N, C-alpha and C positions, 0 to 999 in steps of 0.2 A: 384760233377760232375767235370771231368777232364778239365783242362784249354783249351786243344785243342778242346774239344766239345763246350765249351763256345765261343771260337774264331770262330769256324765254324758256330755257330748259329748267331753270330754277322755279319759275312760275308753273310750268307744266307738271312738275313733280309734286306740287303741294295741293292739288285739287282734292285728293282723298283726305288729306290732312284737314282741309277746310270743312269737309262734310263731317268728319269725326269730331272736330272742334265744335261745330254747330250743334251736333247731338250732345256733346259733353256739356256745353253751356245751357242747353235746354233742360238738362236734368235737375237743375236747381241753382240756387245762388252760390257762385264761387267767390271766394275771397281773392283779392289781388295776388296774394302769395300762391294760392292754388293755380290760378290762371298762368302765372309766370312759370311755375314748376312744370305744368302740363305742356306749355309752349316750348320750354327748354328741352324737355325729354323728346317731344316729337321732332323738333329741329335737330337735335343731336343725333337722333336715329337716322334721319334723312342724310345728314352730313357724313356720318361715319360709314353708312352703307355705300354712299356714293364713292367715298375714298377707298373703301375695301374693293369695290368693283373695279376701280381704276388700277389699284395695286395688283389685283389677281387676274385681271383681263379675261382672256379667252376661257380658261377653265371654269371660272365662276359664271360667266355669261351662259355657257352651255348648260350648266346645272340649273341656273335660275330659269332659263327658258323651259327646262323640262319639269321642274318641281316647284318653282317659286309661287306660281299662281295657286297651287293646291295648298301650300302652307298658308299663304295669305287668306284664302277662303276659309280654311279651318279655324284660324284665329279670329277672323271677323265674324264668322257664323256662330262660334261659341260665345263670344262676347255679346253680339247682337241678340242671339237667342236668350241669353241669360237676362239681358235688360228687358226684353219683351216679356218673359215669364214674370220677372219681378214687378213689372208695371201693373199687372192685374191684381196684385195684392195691396195696392196703395190707394188711399183717397186724397193724400196730399203729396205734392212733389217732394223728392228728396235729392240730395246732392248726388250728382252722377257718379257712376262707379269709376270714372277716369281718375278719381282721387286716390284710388287704391293702386299702389305701385305695380303690383303684378298685372292688373288689367291694363294699366297705362303702357307698360312695356310691351305687352302682347299686341296692343293696337298700334303702337309705334313701329314695331317690327313689321306688322302686316301691311301698314300703309307706306313702308319704306323699301320694300323689296324691289319695287321698280327702280329705285335710286341706285341699287347695286347693278342692275342691268344697264342703266344709263352710264354709270361710272365705267363699266367695262366697254361700252361703246366709245367713250371718251379716250380710253386707252387705245382702241382700234384706230382712231383718227390721229393718234400720236399727240394728244394734248400734253404739253410739257407740264412739269411740276408747278411752275408759276401759274399756269392756266387752271390747274386743279385747285390750287389755293384760292384763286379768285372765285372759281365756281363753288367751292366749299363755303366760302364766306357768303356768297349770294344765296346759296341754298339754305344755310343756317338762318340768316336774317329774314329772308322771304318766307320761309316756313314758319318761323316764330311769329312774324307779323300776321300772316294768314290765320294761324291758329288762334291768336288773340282776337282777331276780328271775328272769327267763327264763334268763339266762346261768348263774346259780347252779344253777337247777333242771336245766338241760341238762348241766352239769358232773357233777352226781350221776347223771343218766341215762347219761352216757357210761361210768361205772364198770361199769354192768350190760351195756352194749352192746358195749364194746370197740371193735374195728376197724370195726364197722358203724354207729357213731354218725354218721359223715359221710354214709353212705347214708341214714339217717333224716332228717338235716338237709336233704339235697337233695330228698327226697320231700316234706318239709313245705313247702319253698319252691315246688316245682312245684305242690303242692295249693293253696297260696294263690293262685298265678297262675291256675289253672283256676277256682277259686271266683270270682275277680274277673271273669273272662270270662263265666262262667255267670250271674252276677248282673246283667250288663248285656246 
């Protein structure tokens, strides 16, 4: 598989991650350490689920096509709904809930389910292990870079939105969940 195709796949997988990171950055000022942790968790989830899809191939792909969109919707709707509800009780912005490990893991899983299906499709086209390692590295670094860019952009956005930044973040997460359901 050509390198450009692998790079485009890596970029395609991280659009949801960008939106989540944008909303995460909009929730308040994140320290560099928090941004790195969030980016690493989001990138690791994408990479691990891509590899799991490649390893498990057809059985996982069939399951993910049947149920993955529902799982992703439930996780994103819960997290987004919680952020929306919490935003109405605030007059000043607070640091986004992505700093809480449980929420971060749920969002990472929800935005990475498509990576598992992509990994299974790579197994179908008989991508060799060396190709998987290349794609995994591309996915990890691309996702981390996109997540960091999203958080920095979200932080700038929060300066303009003030207390309603968390409301916007929740709406974005909910919209991603709805998009996933409608696409399936």
